[in-house]
Steps between C-alpha positions, in 0.01 A plus 500: 500500500207614290273776628184611321356851534154551349188713534217246528223755436311376810426165334645252749157445653388327180579128486583512129760774548652313796523181295669677209736687733598178678569326168712794380701499825567126469598533135762765576622366835419821688594499870380844614183677385455872555154616397351842464119526531471125557135484610196691623383612743841600635429372853377154406685186604787436261399229249700178507755454222595137440862421587554839665461649846389858548786698656290809562288769346146583399300598193735792429826303502574141595794259497508122473798267540539145379398268782842329498669828602508683832267802495675837469441797728229722351380842613281777359643852549195636312200349316677554165837346593605169652847420631623141459832371634647223287823402675738787414264670255228751589205511262262795497184395319291797389165589350499873442182709485324421169307826491698805613839610366573718803440201727736282292772765513463522879511121533818487292658758731402283799643198322832679446513572874425134580770383260755740646412381851617149400854648511638329193340160548428318171159605370231389258209741455231339289130514425245711316621860494200623297722729294720502193865556598576655159266663245546201268377268777145638487300532179138594430435391146827584328558817702686544828258470789460801729407278797849517659624844602850644498491518882442124522790423269727731695397330825570158347843617382574632848411158645732316262784746560462503879515120529718422193219302337473384140171479310563145379237487221578838344584359159543737209166385358256483794331171577156608619363316803145642492276559199137603493265680259369839615263705285575280203878537524759260647665619821838332552732537798821356639388557855598172671861557601793334676758746634812320620824598675748565220755243616239221483404546135782278369371202699123560473272451201162670462243401237152642437264210423187607310346149511344593834265743320465343155333178390267245659724446805520872590423591860551878506531803270868574581819329388688332782864571570709186548805598705773237534704604804843368614344393826466176695224502760492300820295178482182476706506309824345154464151491644373169366614266780266380774773462761853632516765230548604662827148455634521127434849456645461737794810697402338838547336744263571474131746748361382732224662446160838670504533819299799543277811601688748688291862465611704708257807481725538135398601614151809678640828355374785417738767698315868473582568789261314817405234482233583609145239773541676653802836487318342681204373768737844573645681472166263711289256697717625623835784707355303688231212564743727615782371235738656488847233307695300190402219300655435151363124457549414130531865411546452136599813380679693815411762396242431811293521725805850366565590572138380860519705551817806349338457753220531783753133584527309566820267203465216354703260214441140425586300182466157443659583135569634516856719191471723673245610742771451829318241700698345817372762779526417825672695699240341637183620743236717254307642609166407165350259219593536168320224238464649185352262220394237600755201604289493175304450286815207706630170338398297798385529857366379660823781343704748611233378858520521494879854361484601781263336759724697366794824498303436858386450610860870437567626708207573870533306742278683499170656164584472184295341157524628212286265207448616172344263213417506166325377526143173353372696278261710355782197433720295350218786262421544406866126445542486268200803304617389479861132430446401813692127568541344832404410731786379861466720659231788258548573152636535303816864396476420280799156507651621278785763760594273794417737647242384702199675631189404740224708649222473879501597727213662840524172657387309331781763601757459861388118485507501356853763753609284791387230376737764504777592863429817429300592617150737359236843661527607715206789354302640262763808288425426167333549193718637195313255246642405245232203276567339720764293819503578815692402864543683797646251723676514829684314639797355845422627794702148633562 
């Protein structure tokens, strides 16, 4: 799903700028528009944008969504920041103070607090930051601009560290998004930024498009950021019928279009024998790590729990699907928690982080968590062979059943695990598990 973030320089009130913007959006297939300084005065009625519905905002910050999609929840914690919920992703759209460095530093500190308050939820922080993240990102003539202070850069670094965000357009040679002549010299800045949760960078592309400010079809003086997110939004409810069928037949009120219902438990295999992953754990891991107790988190019907018990371990299972008969245990403090092929059936990164947080809650401090997933290669092959449709960052393996699959690499497991408070174990035994991905993690002692 393509999202555009752009400072419109208060031009949306002009019909020519609206026409050029609408043409640019159609050309690129943009579905969400986040605009800084879209129009003036700030309290005027939001101008109509063809093919889009306004989801919220004013002349400081505004958001539009393609009219074929359900509108997202939008709120304004402060005039300079807007919070947009796109399914599992939280977007903080910003327009920092263009005049005062102390104000920008304070806003960045507030932004870090807002990001931390999301408690690990996937984040995109985008907009016009009115600063140069690095000295090379702001030039006055051929010299480094003094517009951005050290305090601002430190506050920005604190934001990215606190929320594990990546500055996605920080190429070695800066691509400037704003250029203007002051006192006879060019002033160039990379000030329009997209900060993204680190584990989303592999599946998200971000491009700065200067055509929005150059040439006869320009409609602003800033480059736009085109952000292609691994996200599938809910379709809008149909509103173009005069009468619902139920009104004509007398069958009662019409039902609203059904939202997607994910049923990951339907991917569980009915095993008569333990999984190869659980056998690898008992053959290569439990002895060297001194494991005596194991919890299989997301155990399905419990074949692996039986295997752990047969190996002499004190083993329990838990699966949130009640029909499997493994309720949440009261015990915690397990030496080892296993999560076998759970993350890859959860339909978004936020649910994966929450699942890892829950798994980690059962491990003792200093204990271990082993996560095994299907590989991207395996899933890509299965998707091609089965005609699976793309959904979020993976595929519907069966939309009728509500089952989802995504191949997850060891690197992605580790990045998600860090958000859940886990760390990669140091020098763990190697598990001979060809064709799958896995990570051995540890729960910190403090």
